[in-house]
N, C-alpha and C positions, 0 to 999 in steps of 0.2 A: 494412816495410810486408806485408803478405798479402793477393794478391789473390784476392774470392769474386767469381765471375759478373765483373760489370761494376762492384761498389764496392769501392773500395779502404778496409780498415781497418786503420788504423795501430796498431801493437801496440809495447810497451818490454818488458826485463824485468826484475824486481824484484830489486836487488842488496843491497839494506840495507834493515833494519826497525827504528826506534826510536822504541817508542811509536806515537804519531800522524804522524810523520816519516817518509817513505819515498823511499826513492830509486831511481831505476830507469836503465838505459842504450839507447842506440839511441832517443833522444826527438829527432833533429834535425829532426822536420818537426810536435812538439809547439808548442803557444803559451804564454807565461807567462799566467796566471790562467784557463787553459783549466780545465773540468771532465773528470775523469777517472773511468773504473772500475778499481778495484785489486782484483788477483786474482781469484780463482775466484767466491767472493763477490759480485764486481762492489761492493764498499767506496766509496761515494762520495767522491771527493778534488778539490785541485785544486794546479795545479801552481804553487809559489812561484818559484823559479829552474832558470834553464836554463843549464850550461855544456859547451861540446862534447859534446854528445849525453847527456850526464848529465844528468838532470832530478829536482829536490827537491819530493814532493809532500806537503801536509797534508793527510790524511786525517780525516774529521768522525765515522769511526765507530769501532768497537772494533775494533784489530786483532790482539788476540791470536788464534792461529793462523796467521797469514800467512807463506806459507814465500819465501825465496830462489827465485827462477827462475820465479814466477808470473808473469802478464802483466797488464801495464797499458793499456788502450785509451781511445781519444781519442774525445770526443763533438764537436768543433770549436767548441764554444759555452762563455762562461764562468759560474760560478756563478751561477745566475739563478732567480728566481723567478717563479710562476705566481699572478697577479693577475689577480682577478675574482671575482664573488658566490661569498660563502661562507664568506669572509675573518672578517668582524664576527660576535662570541661564541665564535670559535672559540680551541682553546688548541695552540702549535705547538712543535715543538722549535726549535733554534738554526737549523736548516735547513729551514725551513716544511713538516716531517711534522706532519700531523695527531696527537697524542698520543690524543684521544678515538676516532678510527677504530682507532689500531693498538691499544688495548686491547680495541675492540669483538670484534677478531677473536682475542682471547683470550691475547693476549703483556701480561705485567706488566711488561715492559722492553722497549726495540724492539730488534728482531733486527735481527742485524749482516744485510747485501745484501737490504734488502726495497728497494732503490730512492728513488728522489724522488718518494714519493706525496706529493700536496697536497690541494689543495681539491678536492672531490666532481666527478666529470667524470658522473655519471649521474643527478645532481640535475637536475628541471625546474626551472625561474624563468618567472614572468609577466614579459615583456619590453615595453616599449612602446617601438616603433620611430618615430623622431622624422625620419628621412630619406625619398627618395624617389628613384627615377632620375632624373638629372643634376643632382643638386646636389652643389655642389664642397666638400668637405672638405677641412680642413689638420691637420695635427696636432694632436692635443689634443683637436679641435671631441667634443663629447657629441653623439652620434647614437641614444643608446636609454637608457633609466631602467630601473631594475628596484627593486622596495620589498625591499630586502635584511632588514630588521628594522624594527619599529615604529618607531624613531628615525633610520633612516637609509635615505635612496636612492641605490643606487649606480648611478652614472653611467658608462655604457660609453663610453670614449672611443677616438678615433684614434691608434693607438699612436706616440711621437715617430719623425719620420724617416719615415713614408708620407702621403700624400697622393693626391689625384686627383677622378675623376669617377664618383659613383655609376652602376655598370651597371645594376645591379640589388639588390632589397633585399625581404627578407622581410615581410608583414606581423606584425602585433602578435600575441602568443602566447606559448605555452609552449614554451620551448626547454631545451637544456642549453647548458653553456659549451663545449663541442667544435664546436656547430652553427655554420654559416656565417650570419651575419645581412644582410652588403652585401658588395658586390665592388665594389671602384673599379678602374677605368683611368687609367694614368699614363705617357702615350706611349708605348701599346701594351702594356705590362706590367700583369696583372693583379693583384688583392692580394686576399685574402680578408679580410673584417673579423669577427671574432667577439665572445664577450663575455667574454675573458681575454687577457690579453697577457704577454709576460715581460719581464724586467728584470732586468740583472746587479746583484749587492746592493752592490758596491763602488763604481758610478757613480750619481754623483748624476741625479736627472732633470731634464731643462731646463726651463727657465723663461722667462718673455718677460723679465721685470723684477725686480731686488729691492726694496722699496719701505720705508719709515722704520717704526721700529717706533713705533706711539702708541696703542695700545688695551690697557687693563688685563686679565689673565687673572682672572678673579675665583675665586678659592679657597674665599671663605667662612672661612677662616682668619686671627683678626683680627691677628695678629703676621706672618701675610704678607702681606695685602691692605693694612695700612695703614702699618706699617712698614719692610717690606721686601718690596717688590710686583712681583710677577712679571709680564712683557708677555706680550702673544701674537707669538710668533715670537723670543722671547727663549730664553735660556738659564741653567741655576741648576744649582749645586754644592750638594748637601748632605749634608757630613763630618760624621761623628761616630762615638767609639768605641762597644763593644759595650755593647746596651742603653740607648742613648741613643735610641731613638726612630726609628732613618732608614727602617724599613720604615712603620711607623704612619703616619709624616708623608707619604710616598710617597702608601699608600694613601687615607688622607684628601685627599692633593690629585687622585688619581685617580676616586674616590667623588662628589666634591664641586666641582670646577672646571667652569667653563663651558665648556669645550673642547666641538667636535662629535664628535670620536673620541679614544679612550684607547688608546693601544698599552703595555702594559705588559711590560716585558722581565726576566724574573727570570734573571738574567744568573750565575750558581755561587752562589746563595743554596740556604738549607735548602729544603728540597721540603716543609716542613709549612707554609712562608709561602705557597709559591703555592698549595698547598693552601686556608688561608686565604680566599685571593682567591676562588677557585673555589665555595668552600661561602658567603661572604658577598657577591659581587657577584649573582648570582642573585635573592638576596631584597632587594637595595636596591633603592631608588625613585627616580630622578635627581629633586632637587628643583626643575625646571623643568617637567618634562613627566611626573612621575609613572609611567614606564615602568621595565620591570627596567633596570639599570645596564650589565648585559651585551649587552645591544642597541645600545651603542658601543663595545664595548671589545673588543679582539683581545690573546690572550695569550700573549707568545713565553717557554715556559719552558726554559732549560737550566740544570737543577740542579746541585750540587756532584758529584753521581754520575755525570754525563752525560760524555761525551768532551770533553776539554777544547778540541780544534779546534774543534768544533760553539760550545763558548762562546764561542771570540773572533769566532764568526762573526754571531752571534745579535743584537749591537747594529747590523750593517749590514741583517739581515735586517729588524729591527725598523723600522730609520729609512727603508728601501725602502717597507714597507710604509705609512708615514707620510707618504713622497712622493705615494703615490699616490693616496690620499684628499687629500691637499691640492692636489693638479690637480683634484679634481673641486669645490674652493671650499670645502672644508672647513678649520676652524681645527684640529687635531691636536696632543695634547699627550703629550709620548714620555716614561715615565718607565726609568729605565735603572737596576736594583738587583740587583748596585752596580758600577759602572765599576773597582773595586779589583779587583774578582775578575775581569774581562774582563784588567784589565791585569796579572794573574797567569798567567792563561792564556796571554797575550803573551810573560813572561816563561819559563813552561816551553817553550811552541814555541821561541823564542830561542836558550835553553841548548841544547836537542837539534840544535836547527842548527847550533851552536856557535859561535854568533856573540860576536862581542866585548858582553861586559857593561857598562853603564854604573851610574850612582847605583843601590844595594842589590839591583844583579842584575838591574833590568827592561835593555831593549834602549834605547839612544842616541836610537831612534824613537820613543818612549813618548809624547813631549809632540806632537808632529807628527801621530802617529795619534789623540790625544784631539782633538786641533784640527779633525783632517778631519772627524770624527764630528759634535761643536759646530757648525762651521762649515755644517752642513747644516739646521740649524734657520734659520729667517728669517719674513719676511712679505714675499709674493711675489703677483705680478701672474702668473696663468698663461698656456700659451698659448692656451689657449681663452678668454681674456679676462675670469675668474674671478678673484678673490683668495681665497688661502688663506692660512694659516700654519700652522708646525710649533714648538713649546715645546719643547726637551730640558731634562726634570730629570732629573741623575744623581747618585745617592747613592753617598758615598766612604766605605771603611772603613778608614780607617786605623790599623795593627797599634799595639795600646796606646794608642790615641787621638789620636800622635803627629802634627799637622798639620804638621808641617815634614817629613814623609816627602815621595818623588818624585810619587805620583799627585795628594794635594791640592795641593801647591804647583802643579804642572803645569794641573790643573783651575781653581784660584785666579786663573791669569794668564789663562785662556780666558772663563770664562762672567760673562754680566752682573750675577748677584744670585749670593751667597755666604750660605749658612743653616746657620752654624754651630752643631752640636747641643752642649751643655754637659754633661758627666759629673755634675757638682754639681749643676745643675737636676736633671736624671732623677733622681738618687738621693734630691731633693727631693721626687720626686712633682711636679715644676712641668712638664707637657708642654700643646703643643708645646717640647720644650727647646733653642730658638734661643734662643743666647746674644746680646740686644739691644746689647752692646758690640764684639764681636767679626764679626759679621755687617753683609754692606750690601748695597745694591741701586743698581746703575749705571741704573736705568730709572726713578728718581722724577723727575728733571727732563724725561725724555719723557714721563712720564705727566703732566705737572702740569697741561696744557692738559684732556686726559681728565676729570681728578678738578674741575675748576672747571666743566665743561659738565653732567657727568651726576651728581656727587653736592654739591660745595658749592664754593665761591670758596675757604673758607678751611680748605681738607681737609690741605693741604699744610702751612700754617701751625700747625694745630693739631699735626700729626704732630712739627711740629719743636718745638715748647713740650713737649711730653712728653717726647721725647728729652732734651730738654736737662735735665729734673727729674731723668729716670734718670741722666745722666751725672754730674751734680751729688751724685744721691745715692750714686754709686760713690766718688767722692771722699770725701765725709763717712762712709762707712763705715769707709775706714781711721783714720779719728781714733776713730768708736765702738769698734771691737774694741779699740784700745789703752788709752782711757780711760772707755769709757761715753758713754751718748746723754745723761744728763743737765747735763753739764758743755757741750751745745750750747746756742747762744741759740736761741730760738722759731722764729725765721725760718726756722732750716735744719733745725729738727724737723719743720716743716711739709712742709721738703719730703721727709723720710724718711717721714713719712704718707703724703701724696698717691704718693708712689714706690711703694710697700705697697699701695695700692689698685690703681695702673697694672698692677702684677705679677700681684698677686692675682685682683683684679676685671676684666682687660682681655686680657693677656696669656698667661695661663692659659685653657686651654680644655677642656673634658672631651669626648674625642670620643663617648661613650657616654651624655652625657646628652641627653634629648631636644629641649631647649630649646638646648643649646651648642654642638651637637657642626656646626652650620654658623650662622654669623651674615651676613646680606647686606647691603650695602655701607650704605642708611640706617642701619641699625640702627648697624653700627659707628660711623659718624658721629654719631648721638645719643647713644652712649655716652662718645665722647671730650668733646662737650659739656657732657656732665653733669661728668666729670672735671676737665674745663678749667674750669668754672664755681667748683667747688667749690674748687679751688686758688687762683684769682682772689680769691674771698672771704675765704678763711682765709689769705690771706697778707695782703691789705690791711688786717684786721682785728690780724695780727700788728705792721704795723710804726704801727697808730695805738695798740699797748702793752697791747691785751685780751691776757691770758694763754692760753697753748695751753689751759691744763686747762677753760678756757672756750669754747675754738674748737671742740675737739675735742669732736663728738657722737657719741657710741659708735653710738647708732641709727642715726643720719642715715651716718654712715661704713659702717656695718654694711651698709646697704640700699642702697649703690651699687656695695660690692662684690657682691651677690647679685644686682643689677641684672640679669646675663648669664642667671639662670637664669630669670627673671621676663618676660624682654622678649619675649616671641611678638608673631607681628602683631597679633591680637586686643587686646592690652594696649599697644597703640602710645601710650596716653594716660599711662604709667607713666614716659617721659621730663621731660615738660613738668611734669608732678608733683613728680618727685625738683626740677626746675630752681627749681620755685615752692616747693620746701621749703627749699631752699637759701638763697634767697633771703629768706624770712622769716622764716629761724632767724638769718642773721647781722646781717638788720636790727632785730632784736629785741636783740640782745648789743649790737650797735652804739648804738642809744638807750640801753638802760642803762647803758653806758660815759659817754656823754656826761653821764646824768645823776645819775651818781658813786656807781650801785648797783653796778657794777662795778670795783675798783681792780685796779693792774697787779700788787699782790703776790697 
């Protein structure tokens, strides 16, 4: 301890440096999880263990040039985020440093020792004050509003753990995030309320109540919304080998899901993928409001060439930002791309800490850390009485596409939906390459009432019918591969034909086609009704003895496959017309069969 005037500054000396892992002695007065400044450059670090005055520090910046004997200074607070206006539309690194602001200063890479810069403290915001002296404020209470973007009203809240009577409050006007907006008094103790607050990234924000999951997260992707639905407040894993479309699938979910806020975490992925997000999102329009998608998006970018310790922190940074907006009453979707790269960072740090490795070198606590992250998802009643949700969708990148590896298996045990991407489907250019036989969603039963109330009472029944056809087709394909399709009876060949329509005409979706990139739920239901009608009439004709050559009308089957490209809202009559064509055609061939003009041969 070094005394400077009346202030005591705790200091320790570095005795060991191994990549992002630093050890220092004389740390008896420090705390585990305390943020520290390491070395002469004041690199940002976090204490992860203490033993008899010897502390182990995880450093979130490049440690090259760090020397034995340099000082470590404490901050007496954990690694925290600054939360306030200026987050939406921004791109941060793994510990919330704004990359665009760093670039504007002339740096192509993040310089060491620049400190924990965060959201802009000099920018002024138009603030609507909603309280006056004499009001009693409780934790989480919304006391001011800021129109942050065209799509997001930033609700300024009383930080958790703070309450009291309003002694003074400013009038509505233009203020910075560091200006005091109101002063509270609780038992003689005064507390200033500002536009921003700080919160530790590893500590979940408090809520009033966890509520049941019962609302669909609409994505506009047919294979997901219909076959493997995601729920607001739910969790999903998207595993897949290289080239199967994990990132594109997450991009589609980020672009078109009906969440109010998107937090996209690029965790250890290639820099060009984050560049694509930055280039695409400002140009894209939200399908519901027609505003730029960046007006509701936050990007956390910790690419593969950035410090590995910051990669480990990046998913906590993202989920903490998501919790902050959830507390305002928003539905937030978190895209983590990918949790495998995060797990690899965990493995590298554990190796440098000389911890005992478990399966495939990952630390023994891998599964519990994954569970801690996904468990912060949910549908909640907030402290201020509003309701909000966090949906977490994590991509998994198993080496060699091996789903038996630890990260995939641990994720599968935790998440509520598992969207397994298939390499064979990807090579066949079938996207999204979600395998309908190895994927599942545990939210179907929870969402049954939602589908009945918002879409149709038979939506789940239709989905089950289509899944049964696909499962039957999978069994029949084993026979077809051995002896060919011609040996199958006509009733089984009909199943193969309808399964082909389901796969090509419904499950396959073109992310770049102006009509096909997004399908709303009423259109999804109408498409399923058409396919279901075709199956019922064709199968009925087969059972009556009508040959498949007459049942399969190439023009009709082709038009049904192509309906996804022609089913714009202004062409809503397309589906009734297709159903009428199906009925007219099969009525006519049934009539001809009864009259003897079609025989079984």
